[in-house]
Backbone as CSV, one residue per row, in Angstrom:
resi,resn,N_x,N_y,N_z,CA_x,CA_y,CA_z,C_x,C_y,C_z
1,UNK,34.288,20.965,25.385,35.466,21.035,24.439,34.423,22.278,23.529
2,UNK,33.304,22.287,23.259,32.941,23.125,22.444,32.223,24.199,22.626
3,UNK,31.623,24.310,24.050,31.540,25.445,24.694,31.747,26.761,24.527
4,UNK,32.837,27.278,24.469,33.666,28.358,24.061,33.502,28.363,22.444
5,UNK,32.663,27.541,21.989,32.896,27.958,20.300,32.106,29.356,19.800
6,UNK,32.418,29.842,18.842,32.235,30.772,18.050,31.342,30.786,16.879
7,UNK,31.879,29.913,15.888,31.499,29.869,14.951,31.270,28.397,14.795
8,UNK,30.509,27.961,13.661,30.542,26.677,13.737,29.924,26.442,11.852
9,UNK,30.440,24.876,11.823,30.537,24.739,9.916,29.001,25.594,9.097
10,UNK,29.400,25.774,7.915,28.710,26.250,7.162,27.109,25.710,7.088
11,UNK,27.209,24.366,7.050,26.398,23.346,6.859,25.329,23.424,7.575
12,UNK,25.748,23.601,9.291,25.119,23.145,9.990,24.616,24.332,10.116
13,UNK,25.385,25.875,10.308,24.516,26.854,10.259,23.296,27.471,8.761
14,UNK,23.491,26.811,8.452,22.408,27.272,7.047,21.206,25.797,7.504
15,UNK,21.703,24.954,7.789,20.484,23.696,8.132,19.860,24.339,8.999
16,UNK,19.742,24.932,10.326,20.132,25.781,11.282,18.923,26.871,11.152
17,UNK,18.969,27.687,10.179,18.456,28.589,9.479,16.973,28.145,8.786
18,UNK,17.730,27.362,8.154,16.626,25.994,6.792,15.028,26.191,8.265
19,UNK,15.953,25.240,9.305,14.744,24.078,9.932,14.524,26.063,11.184
20,UNK,14.602,26.943,10.912,13.929,28.309,11.536,12.631,28.434,10.575
21,UNK,13.112,28.562,9.465,12.224,29.147,8.458,10.961,28.034,8.323
22,UNK,11.253,26.923,7.917,10.176,25.996,7.007,8.997,25.609,8.006
23,UNK,9.102,25.318,9.281,7.888,25.436,9.747,6.736,26.001,9.715
24,UNK,6.936,26.941,9.445,6.075,28.677,9.717,5.934,28.354,8.073
25,UNK,6.249,27.605,6.981,5.643,27.556,5.707,4.357,26.461,5.434
26,UNK,4.275,25.480,6.361,3.712,24.052,5.583,2.819,23.809,6.888
27,UNK,1.778,23.334,6.840,1.080,22.614,7.695,1.325,21.588,8.579
28,UNK,2.488,20.910,7.684,3.063,19.453,8.075,4.252,19.152,8.480
29,UNK,4.702,18.437,8.958,5.860,18.322,9.549,5.979,17.028,9.578
30,UNK,7.327,16.246,8.738,6.596,14.496,9.288,8.462,14.345,9.976
31,UNK,8.130,13.136,10.417,9.672,12.668,10.378,10.227,11.362,10.091
32,UNK,10.815,11.093,9.522,11.296,9.758,9.021,12.575,9.306,9.494
33,UNK,12.603,8.148,10.539,13.939,7.525,10.743,14.975,7.018,10.113
34,UNK,16.038,7.042,9.655,16.480,6.254,8.934,17.620,5.296,8.799
35,UNK,17.385,4.159,10.032,18.094,3.332,10.842,17.575,2.666,9.241
36,UNK,16.555,2.100,8.711,16.332,0.767,7.765,15.955,1.616,6.453
37,UNK,16.335,2.789,6.412,16.232,3.659,5.158,17.702,4.001,4.648
38,UNK,18.159,3.673,2.989,19.409,4.263,2.280,19.367,5.496,1.765
39,UNK,19.546,6.516,1.876,19.792,7.191,0.963,19.862,7.375,-0.163
40,UNK,19.882,6.171,-0.890,19.645,6.344,-2.291,18.169,6.232,-2.406
41,UNK,17.317,6.057,-1.537,15.994,6.332,-1.839,15.470,7.416,-1.663
42,UNK,15.973,8.280,-1.067,15.530,9.408,-1.206,15.403,10.518,-2.508
43,UNK,16.956,10.213,-3.224,16.988,10.746,-4.580,15.353,11.088,-5.273
44,UNK,14.964,10.067,-5.862,13.639,9.799,-6.465,12.655,10.280,-5.923
45,UNK,12.404,10.489,-4.587,11.382,11.083,-3.974,11.738,12.424,-4.256
46,UNK,12.633,13.307,-3.814,13.128,14.367,-3.730,12.213,14.595,-5.614
47,UNK,12.851,14.011,-6.579,12.591,14.132,-7.603,11.224,13.921,-8.694
48,UNK,10.271,12.781,-7.203,8.774,12.847,-7.706,7.940,13.770,-6.924
49,UNK,8.242,14.040,-5.512,7.325,14.886,-4.692,7.939,16.883,-5.034
50,UNK,8.899,17.430,-5.846,9.419,18.522,-5.778,8.112,19.235,-6.470
51,UNK,7.966,20.380,-4.917,7.429,21.567,-5.619,5.490,20.934,-3.950
52,UNK,6.005,19.740,-3.978,4.902,19.409,-2.954,5.403,18.836,-1.836
53,UNK,6.703,18.135,-1.314,7.483,17.721,-0.048,8.316,18.244,-0.402
54,UNK,9.087,19.071,0.395,10.289,19.368,1.026,11.150,18.553,2.113
55,UNK,11.981,18.006,1.536,12.637,17.024,2.343,14.180,17.378,3.004
56,UNK,14.344,16.869,4.074,15.614,18.007,4.821,16.327,16.654,5.626
57,UNK,17.734,16.371,5.007,18.453,15.412,6.166,18.982,16.325,7.604
58,UNK,18.701,15.741,8.171,19.017,16.668,9.567,20.074,15.936,10.478
59,UNK,20.628,16.727,11.326,21.665,15.876,12.144,20.499,16.348,13.530
60,UNK,20.280,15.033,14.355,19.621,15.325,15.089,20.074,16.607,16.195
61,UNK,20.663,16.964,16.799,21.246,17.689,17.502,20.826,19.492,16.973
62,UNK,21.370,19.499,16.031,21.040,20.847,15.276,19.640,20.698,15.021
63,UNK,19.386,19.801,15.246,17.135,19.945,14.615,17.026,20.062,15.848
64,UNK,17.283,19.461,16.876,16.593,19.936,17.906,16.687,21.257,19.066
65,UNK,18.080,21.561,18.668,18.479,22.931,19.048,17.501,24.461,18.032
66,UNK,17.125,24.175,17.122,16.883,25.027,16.466,15.075,24.968,16.301
67,UNK,14.768,23.399,16.653,13.416,23.695,16.606,12.853,24.199,17.768
68,UNK,13.583,23.949,19.147,13.609,24.119,20.209,13.176,25.522,20.685
69,UNK,13.335,26.759,19.501,13.236,27.725,19.832,11.879,28.499,19.314
70,UNK,11.306,27.243,18.356,9.868,28.221,17.795,8.973,27.968,18.477
71,UNK,7.646,28.552,18.697,6.940,28.110,19.683,5.406,28.098,18.949
72,UNK,5.706,26.445,18.023,5.097,25.844,17.529,4.077,24.977,18.482
73,UNK,2.743,24.846,18.827,2.286,23.830,19.319,2.538,22.359,18.950
74,UNK,3.219,21.216,20.002,3.504,20.128,19.455,4.458,19.677,19.047
75,UNK,5.463,20.726,18.703,6.618,20.744,17.938,8.092,20.347,18.341
76,UNK,7.795,20.434,19.984,8.540,19.610,20.681,8.622,18.199,20.932
77,UNK,7.005,17.765,21.362,6.979,16.896,21.580,7.346,16.064,20.221
78,UNK,7.324,15.981,19.199,7.874,15.990,17.784,9.163,16.003,17.682
79,UNK,10.138,17.066,18.296,11.549,17.090,18.240,12.289,16.006,19.352
80,UNK,10.583,15.475,20.292,11.664,14.444,20.693,12.082,13.039,20.607
81,UNK,11.707,12.863,19.437,11.981,11.502,18.319,12.825,11.941,17.344
82,UNK,13.791,13.199,17.562,14.920,12.927,16.993,15.920,12.898,17.196
83,UNK,16.060,11.070,17.090,17.401,10.649,17.228,18.158,10.354,16.588
84,UNK,19.342,10.237,16.400,20.335,9.642,15.337,19.961,10.345,14.079
85,UNK,20.150,9.447,12.586,20.496,9.338,11.500,18.490,9.866,10.623
86,UNK,18.303,11.612,10.916,16.568,11.297,10.493,16.452,12.285,9.480
87,UNK,15.404,12.383,8.486,14.807,13.523,7.746,13.759,13.926,8.203
88,UNK,13.415,15.339,8.034,12.311,15.961,8.165,11.226,16.270,6.668
89,UNK,10.462,16.233,6.581,9.582,16.167,5.670,8.327,17.552,5.845
90,UNK,8.167,18.214,5.176,7.578,19.697,5.003,6.264,19.569,3.885
91,UNK,5.451,19.660,4.396,4.079,19.693,3.111,2.984,20.164,3.471
92,UNK,1.963,20.794,2.651,0.563,20.877,3.079,-0.476,20.035,3.137
93,UNK,0.018,18.471,2.421,-0.985,17.207,2.410,-0.907,16.992,3.496
94,UNK,-2.163,15.848,3.883,-2.086,15.308,5.223,-1.020,14.311,5.311
95,UNK,-0.418,14.191,6.747,0.243,13.470,6.690,0.194,11.545,6.977
96,UNK,-1.255,11.468,7.002,-1.816,10.084,6.257,-2.025,9.842,4.469
97,UNK,-1.787,10.901,3.699,-1.799,11.118,2.192,-0.400,10.715,2.583
98,UNK,0.297,11.268,2.559,1.770,11.574,2.618,2.325,10.043,2.540
99,UNK,1.813,9.274,3.719,2.428,7.982,4.225,1.940,6.890,3.270
100,UNK,0.783,7.257,2.659,0.060,6.269,1.662,1.086,6.186,0.121
101,UNK,1.381,7.684,0.059,1.955,8.113,-1.001,3.419,7.565,-1.577
102,UNK,4.018,7.564,0.030,5.522,7.182,0.021,5.143,5.438,0.362
103,UNK,4.201,4.932,0.586,4.383,3.445,0.522,4.346,2.973,-1.007
104,UNK,3.685,3.355,-1.680,3.538,3.400,-3.480,4.674,3.296,-3.921
105,UNK,5.407,4.358,-3.461,6.357,4.447,-3.619,8.143,3.951,-3.388
106,UNK,7.820,2.795,-3.637,8.825,1.868,-3.024,9.809,1.301,-4.383
107,UNK,11.020,1.125,-4.319,11.927,0.584,-5.156,12.493,-0.792,-4.669
108,UNK,13.701,-1.183,-5.855,14.109,-2.207,-5.667,15.357,-2.069,-5.475
109,UNK,16.160,-2.686,-4.345,17.806,-2.088,-4.064,18.681,-3.345,-3.958
110,UNK,19.903,-3.620,-3.658,20.562,-4.480,-3.894,20.515,-4.991,-2.593
111,UNK,20.173,-5.906,-1.941,20.217,-6.766,-0.835,21.912,-6.686,0.058
112,UNK,21.062,-6.579,1.635,22.798,-6.640,2.096,22.264,-7.971,3.053
113,UNK,23.458,-8.764,3.474,23.326,-9.692,4.465,22.636,-9.509,5.587
114,UNK,21.809,-10.228,5.602,20.235,-9.945,6.891,19.306,-10.159,6.055
115,UNK,19.082,-9.338,5.352,17.761,-9.105,4.668,17.301,-10.382,4.343
116,UNK,15.824,-9.329,3.953,15.003,-10.430,3.573,14.295,-10.938,2.323
117,UNK,14.623,-11.445,1.578,14.240,-11.134,0.362,12.763,-11.097,-0.455
118,UNK,12.742,-9.662,-0.742,10.976,-9.173,-1.176,10.088,-10.050,-2.033
119,UNK,11.166,-10.838,-2.921,10.746,-11.682,-4.187,11.286,-12.787,-4.629
120,UNK,10.944,-13.510,-5.375,11.681,-14.858,-6.028,12.940,-14.415,-6.146
121,UNK,13.972,-14.535,-5.841,15.019,-13.997,-6.676,15.854,-15.476,-7.356
122,UNK,15.341,-14.548,-9.220,15.569,-15.540,-9.494,17.386,-15.020,-10.348
123,UNK,18.655,-15.429,-11.027,19.188,-15.032,-11.694,19.197,-15.438,-13.132
124,UNK,19.165,-14.484,-14.046,19.278,-15.544,-15.321,20.276,-16.076,-15.996
125,UNK,19.738,-17.204,-16.940,20.676,-17.470,-17.607,21.385,-16.734,-18.674
126,UNK,23.104,-16.662,-18.552,23.776,-15.840,-19.341,25.319,-15.700,-19.218
127,UNK,25.789,-15.200,-20.262,27.197,-14.586,-19.610,26.947,-13.106,-18.633
128,UNK,28.131,-13.579,-17.651,28.378,-12.571,-16.250,29.223,-11.621,-16.374
129,UNK,30.065,-12.083,-16.997,31.336,-11.000,-17.829,32.031,-11.111,-16.753
130,UNK,31.822,-12.003,-16.175,32.872,-12.141,-14.330,33.718,-13.372,-14.876
131,UNK,35.262,-12.778,-14.906,36.281,-13.454,-14.591,36.276,-14.197,-13.520
132,UNK,36.514,-15.804,-14.021,36.600,-17.080,-13.205,37.430,-17.114,-12.123
133,UNK,37.113,-17.464,-10.986,38.093,-17.586,-9.930,37.390,-17.736,-8.679
134,UNK,37.741,-17.544,-7.442,36.630,-17.658,-6.071,35.308,-17.824,-6.428
135,UNK,34.932,-17.089,-6.904,33.449,-16.491,-7.192,33.095,-17.547,-7.473
136,UNK,32.951,-18.810,-7.990,32.286,-20.253,-8.753,31.785,-20.648,-7.413
137,UNK,32.865,-20.342,-6.173,32.274,-21.052,-5.158,31.112,-20.414,-4.283
138,UNK,30.891,-19.343,-4.898,29.890,-18.483,-4.390,28.518,-19.116,-4.942
139,UNK,28.903,-19.214,-6.402,28.027,-19.727,-7.647,26.676,-21.208,-7.113
140,UNK,28.357,-21.717,-6.771,27.901,-23.462,-5.858,27.177,-23.454,-5.245
141,UNK,27.420,-22.403,-3.858,26.431,-22.361,-2.868,25.265,-21.739,-2.858
142,UNK,25.259,-20.706,-3.953,23.863,-20.430,-4.392,22.996,-21.339,-4.976
143,UNK,23.434,-22.632,-4.992,23.020,-23.417,-6.408,22.340,-22.796,-7.758
144,UNK,23.581,-22.131,-8.131,23.454,-21.521,-9.925,24.208,-22.200,-10.426
145,UNK,23.834,-22.903,-11.654,24.575,-23.774,-12.580,25.515,-23.019,-13.438
146,UNK,26.594,-23.482,-13.606,27.375,-22.172,-14.337,28.585,-22.952,-15.594
147,UNK,29.458,-22.565,-15.824,30.325,-22.347,-16.801,31.438,-21.777,-17.447
148,UNK,32.333,-22.108,-17.950,33.739,-21.317,-18.304,33.343,-21.133,-19.954
149,UNK,33.280,-19.738,-20.389,33.312,-19.986,-21.576,34.102,-18.513,-22.371
150,UNK,35.015,-18.331,-23.217,35.541,-17.538,-23.620,35.787,-16.711,-22.229
151,UNK,36.780,-16.691,-21.451,37.140,-16.493,-20.458,36.322,-15.758,-19.315
152,UNK,35.022,-15.977,-19.384,34.087,-15.641,-18.819,32.945,-16.849,-17.886
153,UNK,32.439,-16.231,-16.966,31.622,-17.311,-16.398,30.188,-16.991,-16.792
154,UNK,29.199,-18.132,-17.052,28.311,-17.916,-17.647,27.691,-18.478,-17.152
155,UNK,26.494,-18.301,-17.061,24.940,-19.025,-16.227,24.476,-19.769,-17.044
156,UNK,24.354,-21.417,-16.795,23.778,-22.357,-17.752,22.032,-22.070,-17.859
157,UNK,21.340,-21.966,-16.660,19.847,-21.835,-16.738,19.464,-20.729,-15.471
158,UNK,18.465,-20.388,-16.297,17.500,-19.392,-14.630,17.302,-20.353,-13.409
159,UNK,18.433,-20.000,-12.712,18.164,-20.484,-10.881,17.497,-19.288,-10.226
160,UNK,16.806,-19.995,-9.106,16.581,-19.793,-7.577,17.469,-19.478,-6.573
161,UNK,17.865,-17.974,-6.445,18.580,-18.445,-5.260,18.438,-18.003,-4.164
162,UNK,16.977,-17.397,-4.050,16.199,-17.295,-2.889,14.947,-16.883,-2.875
163,UNK,14.322,-17.390,-1.815,12.756,-17.407,-2.296,12.072,-16.498,-1.027
164,UNK,11.249,-15.938,-1.806,10.303,-14.423,-1.028,10.265,-15.004,0.347
165,UNK,10.761,-13.920,0.960,10.919,-13.974,2.928,12.342,-14.977,3.128
166,UNK,13.024,-15.571,2.269,14.126,-15.997,2.533,15.176,-15.013,3.081
167,UNK,16.110,-15.553,4.513,17.185,-14.113,4.837,18.143,-14.389,3.949
168,UNK,18.791,-13.485,3.459,19.641,-13.255,2.568,21.256,-13.361,3.125
169,UNK,22.339,-14.066,2.877,23.320,-13.979,3.428,24.161,-13.183,3.152
170,UNK,25.356,-13.284,4.064,26.108,-11.660,3.349,26.930,-12.237,1.815
171,UNK,26.711,-13.433,1.914,27.556,-13.879,0.767,27.161,-13.742,-0.567
172,UNK,26.020,-14.206,-0.508,24.686,-14.502,-1.202,24.810,-12.729,-1.503
173,UNK,24.834,-11.777,-0.969,24.184,-10.420,-1.322,25.456,-9.932,-1.753
174,UNK,26.782,-10.020,-1.621,27.853,-9.545,-2.561,27.678,-10.575,-3.510
175,UNK,27.210,-11.441,-4.124,26.737,-12.449,-5.153,26.177,-11.150,-6.469
176,UNK,24.949,-11.589,-5.486,23.824,-10.692,-6.228,24.283,-9.034,-6.536
177,UNK,24.622,-8.757,-5.934,25.159,-7.525,-5.969,26.577,-7.180,-7.418
178,UNK,27.529,-7.958,-7.572,28.534,-8.059,-8.605,27.152,-8.318,-9.666
179,UNK,26.336,-9.253,-9.270,25.341,-9.358,-11.295,24.042,-8.392,-11.395
180,UNK,24.030,-7.345,-10.032,23.352,-6.425,-10.015,21.689,-7.069,-10.431
181,UNK,21.625,-7.798,-9.456,20.453,-8.319,-9.231,19.695,-7.856,-7.574
182,UNK,18.495,-7.148,-8.051,17.965,-6.504,-6.845,17.225,-7.283,-5.942
183,UNK,17.097,-7.494,-4.960,16.214,-8.217,-4.251,15.286,-7.678,-3.190
184,UNK,15.106,-6.392,-2.655,14.906,-5.963,-1.614,14.018,-4.713,-2.078
185,UNK,12.504,-4.458,-1.918,11.745,-3.518,-1.722,11.907,-2.658,-0.724
186,UNK,12.319,-1.585,-1.310,12.165,-0.694,-0.098,11.471,0.220,-0.302
187,UNK,11.170,0.991,1.507,10.101,1.312,0.843,10.213,2.289,2.517
188,UNK,9.482,4.006,2.432,10.123,4.861,3.004,8.902,4.836,4.268
189,UNK,8.506,4.941,5.801,7.111,4.967,6.619,7.252,5.576,7.591
190,UNK,6.701,6.967,7.717,6.432,8.388,8.886,6.674,7.386,9.707
191,UNK,7.445,8.265,10.928,7.650,7.669,12.188,6.887,8.420,12.820
192,UNK,6.768,9.225,12.837,6.096,10.298,13.146,5.321,12.019,12.683
193,UNK,4.527,12.565,12.831,4.012,13.955,12.322,3.607,14.660,12.622
194,UNK,3.424,16.286,12.751,2.614,17.135,13.530,2.090,17.744,12.231
195,UNK,0.301,17.775,13.050,-0.597,18.697,12.114,-1.814,18.890,12.670
196,UNK,-1.677,20.326,12.851,-2.526,21.049,13.901,-2.477,20.758,15.016
197,UNK,-1.594,21.220,15.786,-1.192,20.488,16.793,-1.249,19.835,17.456
198,UNK,-1.269,18.312,16.641,-1.267,17.226,17.411,-0.322,16.808,16.379
199,UNK,0.405,15.649,17.538,1.089,14.207,17.232,1.004,13.250,16.846
200,UNK,0.819,12.734,15.750,0.611,11.388,15.112,1.933,10.083,15.373
201,UNK,1.516,9.316,15.936,3.048,8.281,16.041,2.758,7.421,14.674
202,UNK,3.805,6.392,14.222,3.405,6.040,12.971,2.551,4.581,13.609
203,UNK,2.046,4.544,13.880,0.580,3.099,13.994,-0.484,4.080,13.343
204,UNK,-0.707,5.481,14.042,-1.791,6.090,13.885,-1.817,6.603,12.392
205,UNK,-0.619,6.923,11.387,-0.422,7.291,10.488,-0.537,5.724,9.119
206,UNK,-0.910,4.671,9.782,-0.567,3.477,8.484,-1.497,3.089,8.524
207,UNK,-2.161,3.300,7.000,-3.481,3.037,6.625,-3.733,1.978,5.748
208,UNK,-4.607,0.919,5.483,-4.435,-0.015,5.084,-5.615,0.000,4.167
209,UNK,-5.420,1.051,2.852,-6.344,1.148,2.077,-6.979,0.365,1.661
210,UNK,-6.751,-0.860,1.016,-7.579,-2.158,0.784,-8.301,-2.470,1.277
211,UNK,-8.141,-2.696,3.116,-8.677,-3.160,3.724,-10.202,-1.875,3.754
212,UNK,-9.662,-0.560,3.685,-10.941,0.212,4.140,-11.623,0.334,2.692
213,UNK,-11.160,0.264,1.703,-12.021,0.295,0.563,-13.157,-0.644,0.366
214,UNK,-12.700,-2.288,0.688,-13.454,-3.392,0.959,-14.383,-3.378,1.966
215,UNK,-14.428,-2.813,3.273,-15.214,-2.202,4.293,-16.377,-0.965,3.868
216,UNK,-15.931,-0.120,2.961,-16.444,0.848,2.518,-17.726,0.008,1.532
217,UNK,-16.834,-0.780,0.314,-17.963,-1.256,-0.323,-18.951,-2.062,0.112
218,UNK,-18.376,-2.811,1.033,-19.555,-3.835,1.720,-20.633,-2.900,2.683
219,UNK,-19.974,-2.223,3.284,-21.353,-1.045,4.005,-22.357,-0.418,2.855
220,UNK,-22.013,0.130,1.484,-22.442,0.425,0.957,-23.669,-0.562,0.144
221,UNK,-23.070,-1.749,-0.313,-24.042,-2.775,-0.379,-25.219,-3.133,0.865
222,UNK,-24.822,-3.443,1.990,-25.258,-3.948,2.915,-26.535,-2.620,2.759
223,UNK,-26.248,-1.040,3.337,-27.367,0.143,3.091,-27.862,0.187,1.736
224,UNK,-27.796,-0.425,0.729,-28.249,-0.549,-0.791,-29.640,-1.597,-0.537
225,UNK,-28.783,-2.912,0.247,-29.680,-3.910,0.432,-31.046,-3.474,1.425
226,UNK,-30.886,-2.613,2.344,-31.541,-2.119,3.276,-32.811,-1.191,2.954
227,UNK,-32.248,-0.352,2.313,-32.906,0.439,1.661,-33.833,0.026,0.592
228,UNK,-33.575,-0.837,-0.231,-34.585,-1.598,-1.210,-34.956,-2.313,-0.542
229,UNK,-35.034,-3.093,0.720,-36.108,-3.569,1.457,-36.973,-2.884,2.119
230,UNK,-36.519,-1.762,2.441,-37.626,-0.864,3.272,-38.310,-0.277,2.620
231,UNK,-37.809,0.091,1.465,-38.733,1.129,0.458,-37.990,2.403,0.917
232,UNK,-36.993,2.312,1.070,-36.647,3.903,0.800,-36.051,4.288,-0.608
233,UNK,-36.868,5.582,-0.970,-36.342,5.554,-2.336,-35.173,6.526,-2.289
234,UNK,-33.841,6.247,-3.132,-32.665,7.669,-3.379,-32.519,7.554,-4.936
235,UNK,-31.666,8.242,-5.461,-31.506,8.021,-6.751,-30.793,7.075,-7.209
236,UNK,-29.789,6.307,-6.054,-28.999,5.224,-6.296,-29.834,4.177,-6.230
237,UNK,-31.258,4.176,-6.079,-31.845,2.270,-5.868,-33.141,2.380,-6.440
238,UNK,-33.289,3.726,-7.154,-34.765,3.658,-7.382,-35.093,2.548,-8.519
239,UNK,-33.959,2.722,-9.459,-34.706,1.770,-10.247,-34.484,0.100,-9.926
240,UNK,-34.023,0.139,-8.974,-33.687,-1.017,-8.358,-35.420,-1.283,-7.179
241,UNK,-36.112,-0.494,-6.431,-37.312,-0.008,-5.927,-37.979,-0.487,-7.127
242,UNK,-38.176,-0.104,-7.960,-39.334,0.205,-9.056,-39.370,-1.221,-9.594
243,UNK,-37.865,-1.990,-10.094,-38.259,-2.857,-10.356,-38.696,-4.371,-9.349
244,UNK,-38.249,-4.292,-8.109,-38.687,-5.214,-7.367,-40.237,-4.981,-7.200
245,UNK,-40.787,-3.796,-7.374,-42.119,-3.104,-6.414,-42.861,-4.059,-8.366
246,UNK,-42.512,-3.607,-9.036,-42.974,-3.871,-10.251,-42.764,-6.187,-10.246
247,UNK,-41.950,-6.648,-9.960,-42.333,-8.298,-9.583,-42.691,-8.438,-8.502
248,UNK,-42.700,-8.018,-7.698,-44.040,-8.319,-6.547,-45.570,-7.986,-7.200
249,UNK,-45.857,-7.147,-7.951,-47.084,-6.716,-8.375,-47.182,-7.534,-8.898
250,UNK,-46.574,-7.916,-10.062,-46.703,-9.032,-11.348,-47.499,-10.161,-10.469
251,UNK,-46.132,-11.129,-9.224,-47.070,-12.169,-8.751,-47.920,-11.920,-8.101
252,UNK,-48.438,-10.618,-7.364,-49.585,-10.481,-6.874,-50.629,-10.677,-7.860
253,UNK,-50.801,-10.128,-8.938,-51.371,-10.353,-10.266,-51.842,-11.686,-10.590
254,UNK,-51.057,-12.641,-10.762,-50.591,-13.779,-11.128,-51.527,-14.596,-9.910
255,UNK,-51.086,-14.153,-8.829,-51.903,-15.209,-7.644,-53.151,-15.080,-7.744
256,UNK,-53.625,-13.587,-8.214,-55.104,-13.253,-7.987,-55.744,-13.772,-9.385
257,UNK,-55.220,-14.139,-10.422,-56.260,-14.074,-11.449,-56.245,-13.152,-11.972
258,UNK,-55.612,-11.707,-11.945,-55.419,-10.434,-12.665,-54.920,-10.518,-13.793
259,UNK,-56.167,-10.427,-14.889,-55.853,-10.467,-16.285,-54.712,-9.224,-16.817
260,UNK,-53.469,-9.188,-17.596,-52.945,-7.931,-18.209,-52.498,-8.597,-19.342
261,UNK,-52.091,-7.097,-19.747,-51.082,-7.764,-20.919,-49.490,-8.513,-20.483
262,UNK,-49.135,-8.292,-19.503,-48.046,-8.935,-18.690,-48.213,-10.228,-18.218
263,UNK,-49.288,-10.089,-17.630,-49.412,-11.647,-16.511,-50.398,-12.321,-17.523
264,UNK,-51.117,-12.230,-18.550,-52.423,-13.210,-18.626,-51.152,-14.291,-19.482
265,UNK,-50.516,-14.852,-19.799,-49.930,-15.611,-20.096,-48.935,-17.114,-19.168
266,UNK,-49.008,-16.238,-18.091,-48.139,-16.965,-16.695,-49.560,-17.405,-16.069
267,UNK,-50.650,-16.436,-16.066,-52.136,-16.762,-15.171,-52.770,-17.878,-15.708
268,UNK,-52.631,-18.008,-17.096,-53.407,-18.771,-17.745,-52.884,-20.066,-17.570
269,UNK,-51.355,-20.231,-17.377,-50.370,-21.236,-17.194,-50.763,-21.691,-15.875
270,UNK,-50.697,-21.119,-15.007,-51.288,-21.314,-13.557,-52.519,-21.800,-13.631
271,UNK,-53.457,-21.180,-14.391,-54.894,-22.052,-14.344,-54.918,-23.585,-14.951
272,UNK,-53.895,-23.321,-15.801,-54.032,-24.333,-16.323,-53.239,-26.005,-15.788
273,UNK,-52.268,-25.298,-15.051,-51.812,-26.722,-13.615,-52.807,-26.776,-12.563
274,UNK,-53.511,-25.909,-12.193,-54.367,-26.187,-11.236,-55.703,-27.127,-11.493
275,UNK,-56.054,-26.503,-12.757,-57.076,-27.832,-13.447,-56.550,-29.097,-13.792
276,UNK,-55.527,-29.249,-14.426,-54.940,-30.504,-14.626,-54.962,-31.352,-13.035
277,UNK,-54.113,-30.870,-11.871,-54.282,-31.231,-10.770,-55.652,-31.696,-10.069
278,UNK,-56.377,-30.818,-10.637,-57.787,-30.688,-9.607,-58.434,-32.115,-10.736
279,UNK,-58.233,-32.008,-11.872,-58.817,-33.137,-12.879,-58.137,-34.693,-12.347
280,UNK,-56.829,-34.507,-11.714,-56.492,-35.917,-11.376,-56.669,-35.882,-10.393
281,UNK,-57.707,-35.453,-9.294,-58.124,-35.542,-7.956,-59.498,-36.323,-8.405
282,UNK,-59.834,-36.001,-8.955,-61.394,-35.912,-9.331,-61.036,-37.153,-9.855
283,UNK,-60.476,-37.298,-11.328,-60.638,-38.620,-10.960,-60.185,-40.547,-10.241
284,UNK,-59.405,-39.816,-9.565,-58.741,-40.778,-7.766,-60.614,-40.906,-7.345
285,UNK,-61.462,-39.970,-7.198,-62.094,-40.078,-6.517,-63.349,-41.026,-7.533
286,UNK,-63.676,-40.909,-8.283,-64.566,-41.869,-9.482,-63.863,-43.244,-9.536
287,UNK,-62.750,-43.505,-9.870,-62.074,-44.456,-9.669,-63.029,-44.941,-8.933
288,UNK,-62.499,-44.794,-7.105,-63.068,-45.364,-5.994,-64.816,-45.190,-6.379
């Protein structure tokens, strides 16, 4: 039907041209699938990453057509993931760093029916400003105690409408929306990314920072302990090695009865203890 079309909507033409230019300006092209992402999540990200990340909401067919004309290694493979509503991010930071930063910039959002609560959903006591009506049934079903005062619905005490991990029903989602209670923490995760001719998938872009931090800390402790044990001196362990050597030297001096200003008290105490032990044995022989 559109095969003979000679003119296209201006927005599509602008998008086409934009996607022709941006890939050559940045080292990394990252793709976000919008199935579980809401457009309202993008606005704060555009502001936060302004100057570092260029975020472009795209139409899959327009994007595929535009990107297919570019001779960038790996771009064809990335473009194959452009299905449905997507967002492309253009940046010079590494895709793994970008994914970590996106993960740190989660926001609380209104729940939809079927969403899982990200937190314990607490409805605070107070005046809701809502006129009494059928909504009272929704409050009752959610386990929220109410009263009517001065023509509005009041919540009489703080109530937990859902526990973390609970699936939120459509009715509860509507109620929470009216009360402006946000129950879902939402973030954006990269679906794939192209950098230096290599296309990374979602699993390869996901890094557990805390897990790596713990692993590095453990490896550092084990390496430090080994270097001290074998006497391999570095600027990080020199004080510990000297302290260990001093302790071993002191112990050896006390064992050998070698008197110094540092060992004389311990050496005399040890000799005194040995003398008392020997005296006790001699008394035993005398008694026999």
